[in-house]
VOGU-3710 file (C-alpha; in Angstrom, 3 decimals, decimal comma):
1> xxxxxxxxxx> 113,328/130,118/112,368  112,088/127,063/114,159  109,088/125,331/112,555  106,251/123,531/114,256  103,900/120,711/113,451  101,014/121,525/111,213  97,463/120,738/112,323  97,604/117,639/110,164  100,732/116,417/111,938  99,592/117,367/115,448
11> xxxxxxxxxx> 98,432/114,474/117,649  94,723/113,862/117,513  92,862/115,217/120,522  95,837/117,272/121,741  95,361/120,964/122,406  98,389/122,954/121,348  99,027/124,999/124,475  101,981/126,683/122,775  99,559/128,371/120,414  97,468/129,580/123,363
21> xxxxxxxxxx> 100,604/130,864/125,093  101,670/132,675/121,915  98,524/134,811/122,130  99,419/136,229/125,550  101,787/138,932/124,215  98,926/140,278/122,101  96,932/140,899/125,309  99,654/142,835/127,106  99,008/146,131/125,320  95,760/146,647/127,266
31> xxxxxxxxxx> 96,557/144,841/130,500  94,354/147,175/132,553  91,349/146,533/130,337  91,956/142,807/130,540  91,929/142,774/134,343  88,902/145,081/134,436  87,060/142,721/132,077  87,955/139,758/134,281  86,670/141,667/137,319  83,391/142,452/135,580
41> xxxxxxxxxx> 83,115/138,803/134,583  83,454/137,832/138,258  80,736/140,284/139,268  78,453/138,948/136,521  78,938/135,372/137,733  78,361/136,281/141,386  75,130/138,042/140,456  74,089/135,073/138,307  74,752/132,574/141,100  72,817/134,734/143,597
51> xxxxxxxxxx> 69,631/134,743/141,445  68,415/131,222/142,487  69,174/132,098/146,119  66,919/135,159/145,896  64,262/132,991/144,250  64,540/130,469/147,130  64,004/133,190/149,757  60,967/134,524/147,862  59,352/131,076/147,656  60,184/130,278/151,304
61> xxxxxxxxxx> 58,714/133,570/152,424  55,382/132,960/150,725  55,397/129,329/151,847  55,751/130,569/155,448  52,792/132,926/155,006  53,996/135,620/157,433  51,209/138,280/157,401  53,283/141,072/158,984  55,788/141,039/156,087  53,525/140,438/153,124
71> xxxxxxxxxx> 54,323/143,843/151,623  57,785/145,068/152,581  59,826/141,819/152,602  58,494/140,284/149,358  58,874/143,611/147,573  62,507/143,906/148,659  63,223/140,315/147,637  61,542/140,782/144,267  63,461/144,000/143,633  66,691/142,249/144,658
81> xxxxxxxxxx> 65,836/139,348/142,342  65,294/141,753/139,443  68,474/143,706/140,217  70,529/140,501/140,352  69,198/139,346/136,993  69,885/142,765/135,491  73,354/142,883/137,081  74,282/139,466/135,661  73,427/140,668/132,160  74,709/144,249/132,595
91> xxxxxxxxxx> 78,110/143,266/133,967  78,422/140,686/131,175  77,712/143,320/128,501  80,009/145,823/130,203  82,706/143,150/130,272  82,337/142,677/126,496  82,472/146,442/125,934  85,690/146,709/127,940  87,304/143,652/126,347  86,389/144,436/122,750
101> xxxxxxxxxx> 89,366/146,792/122,392  91,711/144,059/123,665  90,367/141,414/121,264  90,190/143,677/118,226  93,686/145,057/118,819  95,048/141,517/119,182  93,432/140,597/115,855  94,833/143,741/114,258  98,359/143,142/115,549  98,364/139,502/114,464
111> xxxxxxxxxx> 96,987/140,338/111,008  99,550/143,112/110,502  102,396/140,884/111,656  101,416/138,146/109,193  100,919/140,680/106,372  104,345/142,213/106,928  105,963/138,787/107,163  104,388/137,625/103,907  105,931/140,634/102,167  109,320/139,653/103,599
121> xxxxxxxxxx> 109,174/136,141/102,139  110,980/135,405/98,910  109,262/135,373/95,523  109,407/131,571/95,350  107,037/131,234/98,314  104,380/133,355/96,625  104,794/131,621/93,294  104,107/128,263/94,952  101,111/129,367/97,063  97,476/129,465/95,987
131> xxxxxxxxxx> 96,130/132,947/96,669  92,617/131,749/97,552  93,820/129,216/100,134  96,324/131,696/101,590  93,676/134,386/102,083  91,332/131,854/103,687  94,074/130,751/106,102  94,637/134,365/107,144  90,923/135,108/107,449  90,215/131,991/109,507
141> xxxxxxxxxx> 93,279/132,501/111,677  92,305/136,061/112,603  88,713/134,982/113,290  90,077/132,087/115,376  92,072/134,497/117,545  88,902/136,487/118,290  86,895/133,351/119,073  89,581/131,838/121,260  90,079/134,984/123,308  86,372/135,535/123,868
151> xxxxxxxxxx> 85,247/131,992/124,572  88,206/130,688/126,567  88,259/133,781/128,791  84,526/134,456/128,973  82,874/131,066/128,512  85,068/128,168/129,660  86,653/129,935/132,638  83,419/131,549/133,949  81,511/128,285/133,560  84,097/126,457/135,656
161> xxxxxxxxxx> 83,889/129,184/138,322  80,105/129,018/138,292  80,109/125,220/138,686  82,364/125,464/141,740  80,247/128,218/143,294  76,991/126,322/142,733  78,495/123,088/144,083  79,647/124,913/147,206  76,208/126,524/147,736  74,406/123,195/147,288
171> xxxxxxxxxx> 76,829/121,512/149,680  76,063/124,110/152,363  72,344/124,500/151,647  71,031/121,009/150,822  73,819/118,483/151,397  76,677/116,647/149,633  74,475/114,273/147,602  73,302/117,116/145,387  76,852/118,368/144,901  77,966/114,833/144,012
181> xxxxxxxxxx> 75,078/114,452/141,548  76,034/117,711/139,837  79,672/116,647/139,453  78,661/113,231/138,051  76,231/114,815/135,587  78,727/117,440/134,464  81,467/114,810/134,196  79,276/112,631/131,944  78,225/115,671/129,930  81,786/116,884/129,369
191> xxxxxxxxxx> 83,119/113,392/128,568  80,333/112,722/126,067  80,753/116,148/124,455  84,517/115,772/124,079  84,361/112,212/122,695  81,628/112,984/120,157  83,213/116,295/119,202  86,548/114,595/118,565  84,790/112,012/116,418  82,956/114,615/114,356
201> xxxxxxxxxx> 85,981/116,905/113,996  86,967/114,896/110,911  83,780/116,079/109,204  84,497/119,696/110,145  88,037/119,386/108,785  86,790/117,819/105,583  84,162/120,543/105,153  86,850/123,238/105,598  89,178/121,460/103,199  86,464/121,200/100,533
211> xxxxxxxxxx> 85,558/124,837/101,154  89,213/125,841/100,600  89,386/123,803/97,404  86,175/125,211/95,919  87,136/128,771/96,877  90,576/128,386/95,324  89,048/127,022/92,130  86,581/129,898/91,963  89,260/132,551/92,550  91,626/130,940/90,046
221> xxxxxxxxxx> 88,889/130,723/87,413  87,759/134,321/87,890  91,327/135,654/87,821  91,758/133,843/84,492  88,412/135,048/83,137  89,805/135,891/79,700  91,491/132,503/79,316  88,225/130,772/80,193  86,476/132,811/77,508  89,192/132,241/74,918
231> xxxxxxxxxx> 88,642/128,485/75,076  84,901/128,538/75,731  85,372/126,584/78,949  82,623/128,194/81,042  80,768/124,896/81,344  83,990/123,039/82,189  84,797/125,564/84,932  81,234/125,448/86,276  81,270/121,636/86,403  84,692/121,650/88,064
241> xxxxxxxxxx> 83,478/124,171/90,639  80,274/122,212/91,180  82,256/119,030/91,870  84,044/120,912/94,612  80,743/122,230/95,960  79,265/118,714/95,868  82,142/117,388/97,982  81,666/120,343/100,347  77,912/119,642/100,483  78,517/115,993/101,446
251> xxxxxxxxxx> 80,995/116,953/104,148  78,610/119,592/105,495  75,761/117,079/105,597  77,874/114,644/107,641  78,796/117,540/109,889  75,139/118,456/110,532  74,055/114,847/111,134  76,854/114,313/113,639  75,786/117,548/115,337  72,288/116,083/115,788
261> xxxxxxxxxx> 73,829/113,120/117,623  75,882/115,458/119,823  72,938/117,697/120,745  70,583/114,771/121,384  73,034/113,036/123,724  73,685/116,265/125,596  69,937/116,868/125,997  69,473/113,332/127,346  72,195/113,810/129,980  70,752/117,187/131,003
271> xxxxxxxxxx> 67,206/115,825/131,279  68,339/112,773/133,274  70,402/114,899/135,673  67,589/117,382/136,289  65,117/114,508/136,781  67,345/112,805/139,353  67,956/116,077/141,198  64,261/116,939/141,234  63,305/113,473/142,536  65,845/113,809/145,349
281> xxxxxxxxxx> 64,625/117,302/146,169  60,944/116,302/146,037  61,550/113,422/148,448  63,259/115,767/150,917  60,518/118,350/150,605  57,985/115,585/151,307  59,779/114,459/154,466  60,351/118,041/155,610  64,165/118,173/155,414  64,045/120,674/152,543
291> xxxxxxxxxx> 61,793/123,613/151,855  59,910/124,294/148,661  62,331/127,170/148,080  65,233/124,707/148,200  63,558/122,607/145,518  63,049/125,687/143,311  66,673/126,722/143,944  68,036/123,297/142,950  65,956/123,318/139,763  67,074/126,855/138,925
301> xxxxxxxxxx> 70,735/126,000/139,487  70,532/122,897/137,285  68,946/124,838/134,431  71,357/127,740/134,946  74,403/125,450/134,870  73,412/123,490/131,811  72,620/126,556/129,696  76,345/127,396/129,206  77,242/123,700/129,196  74,741/123,184/126,399
311> xxxxxxxxxx> 77,206/125,028/124,169  80,190/123,018/125,380  80,296/120,739/122,338  80,131/123,718/120,014  82,640/125,743/122,034  85,079/122,833/122,370  84,895/122,034/118,662  85,292/125,686/117,710  88,209/126,106/120,104  89,904/123,086/118,547
321> xxxxxxxxxx> 89,210/124,452/115,076  90,320/127,938/116,115  93,577/126,509/117,434  94,131/124,704/114,138  93,341/127,905/112,186  95,633/129,991/114,408  98,347/127,359/114,010  98,088/127,678/110,226  98,217/131,465/110,584  101,261/131,362/112,852
331> xxxxxxxxxx> 102,695/128,705/110,545  102,908/131,458/107,947  104,904/133,507/110,453  107,287/130,592/110,875  107,977/130,327/107,172  111,712/131,058/107,017  112,744/134,350/105,447  115,434/133,316/102,986  116,361/136,836/101,901  117,123/138,876/105,018
341> xxxxxxxxxx> 119,100/141,991/105,833  122,305/141,372/107,719  122,273/142,750/111,300  123,271/146,402/111,179  123,318/146,450/107,363  123,902/149,991/106,000  121,889/151,615/103,245  123,146/151,343/99,677  125,053/154,409/98,529  124,705/154,879/94,790
351> xxxxxxxxxx> 127,565/157,116/93,777  127,789/156,274/90,067  125,574/153,244/89,528  128,016/150,626/88,208  126,516/147,121/88,414  128,711/144,002/88,388  127,803/140,298/88,315  130,915/138,459/89,518  131,017/134,692/88,898  127,339/134,393/89,842
361> xxxxxxxxxx> 125,773/130,951/90,277  122,108/130,353/91,078  119,513/127,600/90,931  115,858/127,531/91,986  116,085/123,796/92,665  119,240/121,827/93,533  118,924/119,627/90,461  118,326/122,475/88,008  121,034/125,149/87,635  119,778/128,394/86,093
371> xxxxxxxxxx> 122,797/130,724/86,208  126,303/129,282/85,945  129,322/131,509/86,343  127,942/134,760/84,944  130,405/137,642/84,770  128,820/140,858/83,573  129,585/144,522/84,137  127,203/147,402/83,455  129,186/150,662/83,634  127,521/153,650/85,250
381> xxxxxxxxxx> 125,194/155,441/82,868  125,472/152,717/80,217  122,853/150,455/78,668  123,446/146,711/78,523  120,976/144,316/76,943  120,631/140,608/77,690  119,097/138,422/74,994  118,718/134,730/74,406  116,162/131,964/73,976  113,448/131,282/76,538
391> xxxxxxxxxx> 114,797/129,579/79,655  118,312/130,973/79,195  118,144/132,746/82,584  117,682/136,331/81,363  114,865/137,348/83,728  116,591/135,559/86,607  119,396/138,127/86,341  116,931/140,948/87,031  115,407/139,033/89,954  118,825/138,471/91,471
401> xxxxxxxxxx> 119,775/142,124/91,033  116,523/143,182/92,688  117,308/140,584/95,377  114,128/138,565/95,107  116,621/135,747/95,636  120,198/135,597/96,915  122,912/134,126/94,719  124,256/130,672/95,573  127,825/131,671/94,777  129,667/134,741/93,580
411> xxxxxxxxxx> 128,283/138,193/94,208  126,389/141,105/92,681  127,763/144,544/93,474  126,612/148,122/92,927  129,473/150,613/93,079  131,515/147,874/94,738  128,942/147,206/97,460  127,727/143,605/97,706  123,930/143,894/97,566  123,657/141,233/100,315
421> xxxxxxxxxx> 125,476/143,590/102,687  123,049/146,523/102,332  119,391/146,906/103,267  116,861/145,557/100,825  114,782/148,738/101,079  117,647/150,996/100,003  118,601/148,570/97,225  115,095/148,450/95,805  114,651/152,203/96,117  117,641/152,551/93,794
431> xxxxxxxxxx> 116,230/150,252/91,106  113,254/150,812/88,839  111,666/147,812/87,121  109,243/147,576/84,234  108,292/143,880/84,114  107,036/141,891/81,166  103,812/140,906/82,910  102,452/144,052/84,521  99,858/143,476/87,232  97,950/146,552/88,397
441> xxxxxxxxxx> 96,046/147,204/91,602  92,259/147,258/91,344  92,244/151,027/91,705  92,513/154,132/89,537  95,143/154,779/86,893  96,362/157,699/88,994  96,788/155,482/92,051  98,733/152,891/90,065  101,091/155,524/88,643  101,518/157,307/91,987
451> xxxxxxxxxx> 102,446/153,957/93,537  105,947/154,586/92,169  106,251/157,505/94,599  103,167/157,998/96,802  104,237/161,524/97,844  104,567/162,760/94,248  102,807/165,981/93,280  100,058/166,057/90,604  102,481/167,905/88,308  105,077/165,134/88,651
461> xxxxxxxxxx> 102,441/162,489/87,921  101,342/164,362/84,804  104,958/164,602/83,639  105,395/160,825/84,062  102,153/160,329/82,101  103,512/162,518/79,292  106,867/160,737/79,127  105,123/157,351/78,970  102,877/158,628/76,154  99,760/157,996/78,220
471> xxxxxxxxxx> 98,373/161,524/78,003  96,455/160,904/74,771  94,861/157,735/76,118  93,928/159,337/79,446  92,444/162,380/77,689  89,934/160,050/75,989  88,678/158,646/79,303  85,660/160,381/80,898  87,187/159,971/84,370  90,774/160,552/83,282
481> xxxxxxxxxx> 93,320/159,481/85,903  90,449/158,434/88,185  89,482/155,591/85,837  89,549/152,259/87,691  91,608/149,602/85,898  89,804/146,577/87,409  91,099/143,341/88,914  94,716/142,795/87,766  94,208/145,679/85,311  91,796/143,744/83,086
491> xxxxxxxxxx> 89,902/146,901/82,044  92,865/148,285/80,110  94,791/146,759/77,230  98,171/145,106/77,514  99,903/148,089/75,939  98,141/150,536/78,244  99,093/148,442/81,274  102,697/148,490/80,099  102,674/152,249/79,695  101,168/152,671/83,173
501> xxxxxxxxxx> 104,034/150,544/84,507  106,543/152,690/82,626  104,979/155,882/83,992  105,112/154,414/87,497  108,809/153,625/87,092  109,540/157,081/85,645  107,856/158,668/88,661  110,083/156,633/90,997  113,099/158,157/89,203  115,752/155,595/90,280
511> xxxxxxxxxx> 119,420/155,644/89,225  119,344/152,028/87,967  116,728/150,729/85,522  115,623/147,225/84,558  113,419/146,709/81,508  112,214/143,108/81,380  110,504/142,891/77,971  109,149/146,341/78,803  107,622/146,971/75,373  106,463/143,427/74,631
521> xxxxxxxxxx> 102,770/144,378/74,709  103,073/147,450/72,465  102,456/147,912/68,779  105,257/149,202/66,536  104,206/152,862/66,717  103,802/152,908/70,482  106,968/150,905/70,940  109,001/153,372/68,926  107,596/156,350/70,834  108,130/154,787/74,230
531> xxxxxxxxxx> 111,595/153,498/73,350  112,544/157,084/72,516  111,198/158,217/75,892  112,942/155,371/77,691  116,205/156,099/75,910  115,894/159,730/76,956  115,347/158,700/80,585  117,991/155,942/80,494  120,654/158,214/78,992  121,882/159,231/82,435
541> xxxxxxxxxx> 121,138/155,971/84,229  122,598/152,485/84,437  120,206/150,297/82,448  119,750/146,546/82,135  117,411/145,513/79,327  116,048/141,973/79,141  114,763/141,477/75,616  113,437/138,893/73,244  112,874/141,146/70,239  116,322/142,117/69,062
551> xxxxxxxxxx> 115,012/145,224/67,298  114,490/146,876/70,693  118,136/146,602/71,795  120,135/147,373/68,659  121,295/150,663/70,204  122,628/149,022/73,393  126,292/149,675/74,099  126,762/146,017/74,937  124,508/143,083/74,074  124,976/139,924/76,119
561> xxxxxxxxxx> 123,762/136,649/74,618  122,845/133,905/77,089  122,247/130,214/76,571  121,663/127,645/79,318  122,586/130,078/82,085  125,902/131,121/80,549  127,156/134,091/78,544  128,056/132,803/75,088  128,597/136,114/73,272  128,683/139,816/73,926
571> xxxxxxxxxx> 129,362/142,931/71,912  127,521/145,603/69,931  124,725/144,782/67,541  126,950/144,957/64,462  129,826/143,084/66,089  127,555/140,210/67,050  125,947/140,029/63,621  129,383/139,716/62,065  130,310/136,695/64,209  127,736/134,393/62,688
581> xxxxxxxxxx> 127,057/132,879/66,115  124,213/132,622/68,604  123,100/136,239/68,088  123,071/135,780/64,323  120,889/132,659/64,679  118,391/134,594/66,835  118,441/137,437/64,331  117,889/135,128/61,373  115,023/133,358/63,158  113,282/136,681/63,858
591> xxxxxxxxxx> 113,935/137,897/60,305  112,265/134,766/58,920  109,336/135,283/61,277  109,109/138,884/60,071  109,051/137,756/56,434  106,216/135,325/57,132  104,342/138,013/59,038  104,727/140,476/56,193  103,589/137,881/53,703  100,389/137,326/55,627
601> xxxxxxxxxx> 99,732/141,044/56,015  100,592/141,096/59,711  102,493/143,843/61,477  105,866/142,790/62,757  108,323/144,262/65,180  111,106/141,890/64,170  114,417/142,916/62,490  114,076/144,648/59,150  115,746/143,871/55,826  117,875/147,014/56,224
611> xxxxxxxxxx> 119,223/145,630/59,479  119,911/142,315/57,737  121,721/144,162/54,938  123,881/145,930/57,493  124,848/142,553/58,909  125,758/141,132/55,489  127,813/144,186/54,571  129,705/144,158/57,875  130,347/140,438/57,579  131,700/140,896/54,028
621> xxxx> 134,038/143,635/55,220  135,295/141,550/58,154  138,963/140,431/57,594  139,340/136,715/57,075
//
């Protein structure tokens, strides 16, 4: 997908017309409403322009002093004057009422398109983005679309039409000098507003940047509330946040002071223009070439014109800022989707569930290989465990199988079907994952479990709760399944979060399972109970277990040991212990950790002495 320049890279002072053009498709859904709104806008402007004319006729009538028409004519003119004023406002409000559906639907469509696109982007994009700044970009972009549509269509365009109409009326009614004066005044006003607004845009940008930074810091700190508490860093976080607010305060102050300069200069130009026009009109009234009504009309037109122009600096600046915000929003849409379905890709057909990694290579960064030449087969209905030190590439295998990333070389196949050749949706429907770090939605326990299959019945949810050994915990809660877990699940313990994730996966009921340190947050008793439940569920499914604690995978039919992105050993638990290799070193390390834990009175889930004895016996019996 073709990229475009960011607001930072865009030329200063240039309006990105491509961004404006990109909004047009969002308006096409309600084309009739759009044209009706434009028609109502025209009627509102015609009524507004006619108001000073009606005022002129009223003043001229009374100046003439015609006795025979003192009642009927003035009354009709006054009623017409009132109706015109009402019509200008009424048609304007009606225009907004008609257009609101167009603007809101455009905002909705744009927001939905960005939301869907963000879910299509690979995991790496989300890992590298700051959530606070991303949400602010989306929020500002959607607001910018609304502002741009309303003000460009119903402020800039109508004001230009009104200026032309007034200039034409003044040319016909009082002569070209007044029309020329208006154009000079408006030209000076617009030039001054644009120049000063461009100059002060730097302060607006800086204020927005500081606002983004302080918001991101606040969100990051609050999401890591427990970590802040663990280290007693409340004061550090407050000072860090306050430094961001101080920078934002300074930028805002510069912004306000520059706004004073803008408004003062605009007021000076308006006052000078009205003064010149009134002097010209007064001279002509004095020499009899203009009526008093003409003078009142000229004054009314000048005031009427400069009311919308008075907001020009604000509108221009906001349009520029809206364009920049929309560009950032659409910039998200132009982030390339690195993991895409092939055109016409079929759905995955899981006949047995055999998974095969065939000479797989992968790296997150060109200079850092993670997986190098992995060959691994998980037969249908079998359980294969992958173990190894941190950074060996274990969890990357699960991410590649789930197709968060595509392999650089080789292929991953399910029942002989390359997972890059089938739809991502069908692939992910066939795989259930219980991750090491479970993040829950800020909703009820029931909602988080039902997320595995939103159309599940209450009975099916209760069965998943029972299999995950959550029923006892939920029975203790006053609100049961309706208990809200809080932001990122902070209101429940790590073990409870893990069991909720397991229940969610059980409810999904997929043919292929991935357990990525699925019991890492559980105590020994809970781990044993849940492992029994998981073994019962996994007995008829293809299962990949990513594990650090070797005690959780001793029953695996094949244990794969990884180091530095390669498979260095594989076999059963007892076979690997007898080889005195990488698996044995991991086992010994965990056994020593278990001994230290036991000595200090701590519970341990590491290998037991009986397991160690089994290893020694098998090694002694091994032929030499």
